[in-house]
N, C-alpha and C positions, 0 to 999 in steps of 0.2 A: 439171098443173093445180094441184098443191099449192103451187107457187111463186106462181101467180096468186092462189090463195086466201090465201096469206100476205100478198101485197101488198094485197089487198082488206081484210084485217083490220088494216091499218095504222091506227092510231088517230090521229085528229086531235084536237087539244085545242079544245074549245069552252068557252064561258064557264062552264058549270056542271059540267064533267067531261069524260069521255071519250066519244067516239062515233065512228061510222064515217062516212067521207066517200066518197060514191058518185059524186062528180063526176069523170069520167074525165080531163078536162083539168087539173084542179087536182092530182090525185094523180100525174100523169105515168106512168100505167100503160102507156100506149102506148110512151112512151120506154123505160121499163124493159123492156117486152116485146121491143122492137126490139133493145135492148142485149143482152139475154139471148140472143136468137135469133142475133145476129151473133157473140157470144162462143161460142155453142154450135156454129155452123156453122164458123167459122174456128178456134176454139180446139180443136175436136175433132181437126183435122188436126195441129195443133202438139202437142197432148197425146198423140195417137196416135203421132206420130213420136218424141216424147220418150220415151214409155213403151216403144216398140219398140226405140229405141236403148239405153235402159236395160236392157231385157230381153236384147238381144243382148250388151251388155257383161257382164251377169251370167252369161249362158250361156258367153261366152268365158272369163270368170274361172273359172267352174266347170270348164270343159274344161281350162284351164291348170292349175288346182289338181289335177284328176284326173291329168293328164299328169305333173305334178311329183310327185304321190304315187306313181305307178307307177315313175317314175325313182328316187325315193328308196327304194322297195321293192327295185328291182333293185340299186341301189347297196348297200343293206343286205345283200342276199343275197350279193353279191360280196365285201363286207367280211367277212361271216361265213365265207365259203369261204376267204378269205385268212387269217382268224384260225385256222380249223381247220388249214389247211396250215402256218401258222407254229407252231402248237402241236405238230403232228406233227414238224416239223423240229426244234423245241426238244427234244422227247423223243428224237429220233434223235441229236442232238448230245450230249444228256446221257448216253445209252447209250454213245456212242463215247468220250466223256470218261471215263466209268467204266471202260470196257475199257482205254483207254490208261493210266489211272491204275493199274489192276491190273497191267498188263504192265510199266509203269515201276517199280512197287513190287517186283515179282518180280525184275526186272533189277537193281535196286539191292540187294536182298537177296542175290542170287547174287553180285554184284560184291563186296559186303561180306564174304560167306563166303569168296570167293577171296582177298580182301585179308587177312582174318584168318589163313587157312591159310598164305599167303605170309609174313605176319609171324611166324607160329609157326616156319615153316621157317627164316627168316632168323635168328630168335632162337636156334634150335637150332644152326644153323651157327656163329653168333657165339659161342655158349656152347662148342661143340666147339673152335673156334679158340682161344678164351681158355684152355680146359682144356689143349689141346695146348701152347700157349705156356707155361702155368704148369708143365706137366710138363717141357718142354724146359729151362725156367729152373731147375727143381729138379734136373734131371739135370746141368746145367752146374755148379750149385753143389756137387752131390755129387762130381762129377768133380774140381772144383777142390779141394774139401776132401780128397778121396782123394789127389790129387797132393801137396797140402801134407803130408798125413800120411806119404806114402811118402817125400817129400823129407826130412822131419824124421827119419824112421826111417833113411833112407840116410845122413844126415849123422851120426847117432849110430853108425852102423856096423852092418853086417849080418854075422852070423856066417858062417863059412866053409861049413858044411854047409847053411845056408839059401840061400846064393848058389848052391851046386851044385844044390839042388832047384829053384830058380827057372830056372836055365839049362836043366835037363833038361825041365821042364814047358813051357818056351818052345819047345824043339826039337820036342817032341811036338806042340804046337799048330801049329807051322809045317809039320808033316808030314814030319818027318825021321826 
């Protein structure tokens, strides 16, 4: 009735001001009533259908959003599990690398110690060889000098009694 009341309150302009026109045929109240009734009768179905479609679309969107949220939560938990596994694997790889590095370090140190020992032994052998060579060279030089001395002494002549002593000592040395 409020719509009808509003329609009745429609003011019509008269000569001296505003006033109400109660003539039903002039104000088209019947036409307006019919129009509003038709709109209400047919529009209600269209509006109800539109609103129900919109409601179902909204519900469908909400369900899809909830499904996507659950999927995202599941994906997040899977990724977090994979991250935890990856971190554990990284820690294991790091431990293995540290162990391998220690073992390699110890092996290199052992090899270096062996190399140093071998170098010391080689140096000692080389030193002994050089010393023996120097001694042999000195012996050769002493022998050569002794022979020169003997030859020079022999050229100057050896006394008769010295010759006899040399011969006797040689015979004794030969076992005679």
